[in-house]
C-alpha positions, 0 to 999 in steps of 0.5 A, a space after each residue: 500500499 503506497 502512502 502520500 509523501 509528507 515532505 518536500 514538494 510532494 507533501 506540500 501538494 498532497 496537503 493542498 489536495 486534502 484541503 481542497 477535498 475537505 472543502 468539497 464536503 462543505 455542502 450543496 449550499 456552496 454550489 449554485 443551481 448549475 452545480 458550479 462552485 459559488 464565488 464565496 467558496 472559490 474565494 475561501 479555497 483561495 484564502 486557504 491555499 494561500 494560508 497553507 503556502 505561507 505556513 509552508 514557506 515559514 516552516 521551510 525558512 524556520 527549519 533552515 534558520 534562514 533570515 527573513 529576507 525577500 531573497 530567501 522567501 522567493 527561494 522558498 517559494 520557488 522550491 515549494 511550488 516548483 515555479 523554478 525548476 532549476 531552483 528546485 533541483 539545486 535546493 533538493 541537491 543540497 538537502 540530499 547532500 548536507 541535509 539543510 541550507 544556510 544563508 550562504 548556500 541560499 545566496 549561492 544558489 540564487 546567484 548561480 541561477 541568475 547567470 542564465 538570465 544575464 544579458 548586457 542590459 541585466 549585467 548593467 542593471 546589476 552593476 547599477 544595483 551594486 553601486 546603489 547598494 554601496 552609496 546607500 551603505 555609505 549614506 547609512 554610515 554617515 547618517 549613523 555618524 551624524 545621529 551618534 554626534 547629535 545624541 552625544 551633544 544632547 546627552 552632554 547637555 543633559 549631563 550638564 544640567 544634571 551636574 548643575 543640579 537644576 535638572 528636573 523630571 523633564 530633563 531625565 524623561 527627555 534623556 530617556 526618550 532621546 536614548 530610546 529614539 537613538 536605540 531604535 534608529 541604530 536598530 533600524 540602521 543595523 537592519 538596513 545595512 545587513 540587508 544592503 550588505 547581503 544584497 551586495 554580496 549576492 550581486 557580487 557573487 552573480 557577477 563573479 559567476 557571470 564572469 566564470 560562466 562567460 569563460 567556461 564550457 558548461 558541458 566539459 567544465 574546460 575553459 571555452 574559446 573566448 577564455 583560450 584566445 584571451 590566454 593565447 594572447 597573454 601567454 604570447 606576449 609574456 613568452 615573447 619577452 622571456 624567450 620561452 617556446 610556445 606551441 598551439 594545438 588544434 584537435 577534432 574528434 573523428 566522425 563525431 556526427 556518426 556518434 550522434 547519429 548512431 547513439 544520440 546526442 546524449 551519448 555524443 555529450 558523454 563522449 565530448 566530456 570523456 575526451 575533454 577529461 582526457 585532454 584535461 589530464 595534460 593541463 597544468 601550469 605550462 599547458 592550457 586545454 579548452 573546448 573551442 566549440 563543437 567537437 573541437 579542443 585546443 591546447 597551448 604549450 608553454 616552454 615546449 617546441 612543436 615537436 615536444 607539443 606534438 609528442 604530448 598530443 600524439 600520446 593522448 591520441 594513442 591513449 584515446 584510440 585504445 579505449 573501448 567506450 560503452 554507453 552507460 545509459 544503454 550498455 551499447 559499445 561505441 565504435 572506436 573514438 579517435 581524434 586528429 590534431 594539428 600543431 603550430 609554433 606560435 612564434 613562426 607566425 606574425 600573430 598568435 591567431 595566424 598560428 591557431 589557423 595554421 594548426 587548424 590547417 594542419 588538422 585539416 590535413 590529418 583529417 584528409 590523410 586518414 584521421 587519428 593522427 597528429 600533424 605539425 604545421 609548416 610555413 607552407 602547407 600542402 
């Protein structure tokens, strides 16, 4: 015999359903002559639904000791109702792993989800909000400082009157009222500063996540084309000054379309992740690996000649060619997966991008001549 879930989204929906069923038993007077629900009944149900939702959100925030902020309220709402699938999945994963949320984790989840919504306009708006929060915090600090000075002056005048023994009950009452007002103002400023600081931290995390997302390939976890080409320019400039060798490699998975057509794009994605992981093992302080796009990967070798870089890439190629990959989802064995590569000396060309193009042309020749091989680019390619 199955039982309805009592926790999480399933439990919430079950409780709502029970309340709706209970409302159906309220009698025929809740229906009009056509059998449809009357307006008051629909309104009552809506009120009950909202109340149940507020109760569930409050219980969620209390259970995880989360601050009562609009951000945390929104997170709880999205998780409980399932309005935002990404939020729900992220929260569920944390609960399964750690058992509970914290304010820091909640902020991180919200910041990470905002990355997918980033546009130039939203990024500009985010920066404006950061600046606005910082200005507000500065204003609050100045306001607090001014209030303290005013309070100090008033307190000093009251103390002088007491010292002169001419203070009556009015002076004491005034000092008490002044102190109470100062305490209330201080609490208000502290609350607003905490909220402003939290908002600023969240926005800063969103900006940092946006920067990382803009430079990372989400499928493989490797740097993307934008990040690699930026690194290529930086390394070329630095290596030219130090006299270090610098080589660039272009790699492409052979017959990748056949993998997608035969086994599906999910299997193709897993192959990309596997090849990316294999190549990332080469990566280090002197070697940078990235996904350039599609089934293409690029590598940058600092301090290695083209022959030395070609040896490293060819070793990885041979390793890949010996693998027998199996699609874990279906249990099917994949056809042998290989890749081809092209290598170029960065300083053998006028500009770093020219060397990258030369490596790409060498890769094309490797494809033409049978695939599963690595070629070195020369000044004149056939």
